[in-house]
Steps between C-alpha positions, in 0.01 A plus 500: 500500500245606237151361445449444133160325548230559756575168669876586536405752771393224749800292434732812539311587826565155633867506409548849667296404814694175543833688462381776742567765241275799588607722213435229244144447653418878494626524137219269389238757579382820320561822688140536600418132538267360769584203719283323757780387746240344731124457485303829520817713456609676180818699451578718191820608344847356514591663829213338685551169308868510607412543867242212488731264317791596732295397805409178324857401412596527868327163540741342251218371275538237230233456243411259216239595248340403181399802286246494217377760266115556542442755230678753296381796289788691341720651767286382803481144638347327803729236641432258784739265701446234750770543768643341806710697756704404801642758739579585860190661652493810721514267810825332369342184412482342145187595305352385175247652270337416168291707268407594146601847392334722232713772341435764233824550302587753235753500216717814519627696203831323513320154471545382858198409710445637858235454756227772507273326759637202714246302711704221646203367699256523223196715450327400813779657720477847360344798677129482576270769359 
């Protein structure tokens, strides 16, 4: 599973999430990447990202998304994706969510792309100043 284009990252994320593959999800992030797993919360680094995603996978989520490249300059790109997600909520009942993500992705020296900043709920859900 290697992202050869910026948009590949979202497709690979969906495949790994739907399959419940935590290692494959974490492998899509740079070692010091930032993830906003829920509004107003940011985690940094693959250990914290792994912990956040592991908790999320416990709800057996399935996601469908449509990625698009917003802008690219050399080895940096901004990608966005409209997504729909279904899972089991903390109360044991089915839950559905929709959103539009914003991600900053970077091409690595080996040519693959990884998430540097992942905002699944968009820019409005990030930490407040």
